[in-house]
N, C-alpha and C positions, 0 to 999 in steps of 0.2 A: 484105224486107230491112230491118234497123234503120236508124234515121235517123243521118245523120252528125252526130257532136258535136264540139264544141270543147274538147279536153282538155288539161289543163296538167300536166307532170310536173315536180317539183323534184328536180334531180339528173341530171347528164350522165355517170355512170359507164355501166360495161357494162349494168347492170340497167335504168337510166333510158333508155339508147339501144335497147335491146332491146324495151322496152315501146313506145317511140315507134314504132319501125319495123313491129311487130307491129300496133299501132293504126291506124297509117295504111295498112296493106295491108287492113284492114277497112273502109276509106273513111273514117275519122275525120281531123280536122284535130287536129295534135298540137303544142304548144309546150313545147320543153324548156328549163329554166332552170337553167343551169350558174353556180355562184357564182364560179368562178375565171376568168381573164382569157382562157383558151383551153380547148379540150376536149382531154383527155388522161388518162393513167393513170399512178398512182405504183405502182411495185412492180415485180417481177420476173416468174418463171415461175409459170404455174399449170397444173394438171393437169386434164384433160377426160376424164371418164369415158364409157362407151357411153351413158349416159341423156343426156348433153349432145349428143353426136353425133347422137342421135335428134332432138334439137331443130333442129340445124343443117339436117338432112335436111328437117324439116317447114318450115322457113324458106326453103330452097332456097341455103343459105350453105355446104353442105359443102365445095364446091370452093375459095371464098374462103379458108376457115378452113384447109384442107388444103395451101394453098400456103405458109403460113407457120408451120404447126405441125410438130412432130416426133413420130413414132411409136415409142416404146421398145419393144424386144423383150421386155422383162420387168419385173417389178415385184418387188423384193426388200428384205429387211431382214437386216441383220448386227448383231451385238453390238459395241458400240463400244469395249468394254474388251478383248475377247479376239479379235475378228475373225471369230468363228465365224458361220457361215450360219444364220439363223434360219429363214428361209422365202424361197423364190423362185417367182413365178408367172409362167408365160410370158403374154405378151401377143400382139399381132399377130393371127394367124389363130385362135388360141385365144379372144381376147375376141370377134373377129367371129363365131366358130362360137357362142358361148354367148350372146350378146346381140343379134347382128346389126349391130353397130357397133363401131367400134375403140375403143381407149384411146390418147389423145395427150396431149402437154404443149405449152403455147404460151407466147410472152412476152405478159404482160398487155397491154402498149400495142399489141401486133400484133391481139390480139382486140378491143380496144376500136376499133381502127381499121376493123376489118371492119364492126362496127356502126356507125360514124360515116359510112363510106361507103355502107352500106346505107340509113341514114336520108337521106342525101344524094340517094339514088336515088328518094326519095318525094316528090312535090310538096306532100303535106299536111303535112310536118314542118318546122317551124320551130326552128332552133337559136340560142339566145341565151346569151352569156357575160356575166360581171360581172353577173350577176342573182341575187343571194343573197335568199332567202326568209326574211322576218321572221315573217310571221303570215298567217293566212287568216281569213275568214269564209265561212258559206254559208247559203243559205236554200232555199225550195222550188223556186226557178228556176235557181240555179247557185251559183258560188264566185267569190270575189274573193280574189286572193293579193297580198299587199303586200310589195314589195321593199325592201331597204336603199335610201335615198334617195327614198323616197316614191312610186314609181310604183305603180299598180295593174294588176294582169293579171287580166281576167276569164275565165272559163271554165264549161263545164258540170259539170266535175268535176275533181278535184286527186288526183294519184298521188304519194305521197311515196316517192322513190326516193333520199333523201337520206343514206343510210348510217347508221353505228353509232350517230351522235350525232345523229339525226334532230330536226329542229324540229318536223317534222309529227308524229312518234311523241308527243312531249310532249304535244301537244294532244289527240290521239286516244287513246293508251294511259295517258300519265302516269305510267309506272312508273320514273321517275328515270333515274340514270346506269347504263351498262351494268355488268354483273358482271365484274370484274377477275379473271382466272384465276390470276393469279401467274406466269404464263409470258411470257416476252418472246422475239421472234424477230429475227434478224439476217439480212438478206439481201445478196446480192451477185453480180454476174455476171462470168465471165471470158471472154475470147475463146479460141476453141478452141486457138490457137497458143501460149496461155499456161499450158495445162494439159500436164504431163508425160504420156507414154502411159501410165505405170504407174498413173496417178491417174484416167485418164479411165475412164468407164463409160458404155456406151450405155442401161443400164438406168435406170429410176427406183430409186435405191438409198437406202434409209434406214439409219443408224447409230444404234440405239437404246441408251441407257444410263439410268443412275439420274438421274433428273431433267434429261436432256440428250437431245438428238438432233440429227443432221445429216442433211438430205436433199439429193441432188444428181441432176441429170439434164441433157441437152442441150436447148437450145432452138434455134428458127429454123433448122430442118433441119439441125441439128447445128453450126452455126457459133458458137454460144456455149455456157456451161456455167453452169448455174443452181445456187447454194448457198444453202440456209436454215438457219441454225443455231439451235435453240430451247432455252431453259434456263430454270430457275425463277429469279426475282429479284423483289425487292420495288420495282423502278424502275417508274415510271409516267409517261406522257406521253400526252396526247390527240394523237395524230396518227400519220401514217405514214411520216415523212420525217425522223426525228431520226438524228443520227449516234451510231453504237454505240460502246462501250467495249472496244477491243481487248483491253486488260489482263484485263478481267473475263471476256471470252469465253474467252481462253486459260487463265484459271483453272479455269473450269468444263470445259475439255475436257483438262485436264492428264494425266487418266488414260487417255485415248484411245489407239487403236492407233496406231503412227507415221504411216501413210497419212492418217489423219484430221487427225492434227496438222499435217501437211505441207502439206495440201490448204488448211487454214484459214490457214496461214502464207503462202499466195499472195494474200490479201486484204490490202490496205492501208487500205481505207476500207469501213466497213459501215454500212448504214442499218438502223434498228431500229424496231419496233413493238411495243405492248403487246397481248397477245392477251386479247380480251374477248368476251362473248357476252351473252346475256339468257335468263332463263327463258322456255320457249315459252308462247305465249298463244293463245287461241281466236279472239279478235277483235281485228282490227287495222283496222277500218272505221268510219266514223261517216258516215252519210247519203251525201253525194257525195265523201267522201274515203276513201282507202285506202292502204295502204303496200305496199312490194314490195321483194324483196332483204333486205339487212342492215338496212332501217329496219324490216322486219316481223319477221326471225327471224335475227338475227346468230348466227353460229356459229363454233366455234373451227377452225382450219384442218386438224385431223388427218383429215379425210375428203376434203379438197381439192374441197369442194362448193358454196362460198360463191357463186361466180360462176354456177355451174351450176344452182343452185337459183333464183337471180335470173331466170336465162334461162327456166327452167320457168315461173316465176311469169308472166313476160310473156307466155308463150303460152296459159297457162291463162286470164289475164286477157281476153286477145283473144277466146277462145273463150267465156267467160262473158258478155262485152259482145255478142257476135253472138246468144247464146241468149236475152238479156234484151230485145232490141228496142228499145233506146234507154233503158231504166230503169236508170240508173247505180247507184242504191242497191240495186236487187236483184241487178244485176250483180256489185257488189262483195261482197254477201253469198254468191253461189254462188261466187265466186272464192276467197274465204278459206275457205269450207266445204270446198273440193276441195283445199286446200293445208295446213291448219294441222296436220293429223296427220302428214303426210309430213315437213314441214320441222322440226316438233318432233322427230320420230324422228332426223333427221339431226342436230339440235342436241344431243340427248342422247346419241347414240351417238359423236359426235366427242369429247365429253368423256371417254367410256370408253376411246376408241382413244388419247387423250393419257395414260392410265394405262398402257396397254400399252406404248406406246413408252418411256415413262420409268420402267418397272419396277425394282425392286430386291430383293435378298434372294430370299425364296420365291416372290414374284410373278414375278421375273425368270425363274427356274428352271422355274416352271410354264408361262409364256408360251413359253419356248424349247421345251420337251418337247411341248407341244400343238401348236404351229406345225410343228415338225420331224417330228412324227408322221405328218402327212399324212392323218390320220383325222378331225381336228377341222373343223368348219365355221367356221374362222377365215379372217382377212385377206380377200383378194378374194372367195372362194366365200361367205364369211359376210355379204357385203354384196350378195348377189343381188337382194334386194328393192329396193335403191337402184340398181343398174346397170340392172336391167330397164327402168327409167324409166316414162313414162306415156305415154297415147295420147289428148292432148287432143281431137281431133275427135270422140271418142265419149264424152267425159266428161259432156256435159250432153244427151244424148239420151234 
């Protein structure tokens, strides 16, 4: 068995907590440094593909997740201007039969809470708030993490799970600011009783249009209704919690079918964020320091895999640490070597799906005909490589 290490994780989001839980289960001592005054998640709903439920099964968290998740019967796309059905894929038993695991959706805060409680069950995990990482140093024996205010936190290794604007990435990769896509997203959540029956859908339903789309689906066992509207814009703000401009949103969806406009009109206050990613990189480790989740491979949300890939990262990192017998530098190289092509493929495919959702002219006609024909490996079927997931226990044998 490898020796027990003292590991420091910068960032207490879903990826950071998943890594803490995984590594503590492997016998390591983990300190999670969260810069906010409390652990929590900003955002609304996220989708969980079968590959992510495979990870929940591996971690023994399936029941905890299922208690707060929602399992939609289908995944569909309609044309936002004409209302015509582009494609609908049944989920439920169909997804289970194809991949062995379901397709679900969950409130981001609920998923974060599952991992927070899981970390609380591990005596080796220390959770710290108001602990913003400013910089770090490392040598042959360990790392020193310097916090705002002057405190130094020592450890055997550092894992940067500090998101899109990662301080750790600046030092390890040094590739500047994230790539701004030119798309912004508005999010909101309604209570079920506030959604008229003719606007409710049990499916994950996307309305795709020229440089715009709206996606909606139930959350929290069907008690809530999640909406995310995306459109092209020159606005830019570094953050996830800025108030949106309702007038601009309505202008962008002015040509949408009546039910979409009516649904958007139910929301009085929107929160917005700018969609960014980065070019895939092969190396995101330096000695005793590595990256995880958005810090390593930020991606656009069009495949709904950001949180899922961070969870996969955490599981693979745990297996790599176990296989390396306490040599953290070797473990980090094994980990990134097993991850960079898969996460890079998700990053690049997400960009492509953004083009599909926002197609116009001939692209739009071609998309609709291809998807409607049922003969193309598009949509759900075309992502078989992603949804099949990974098998971490055999990865380093």
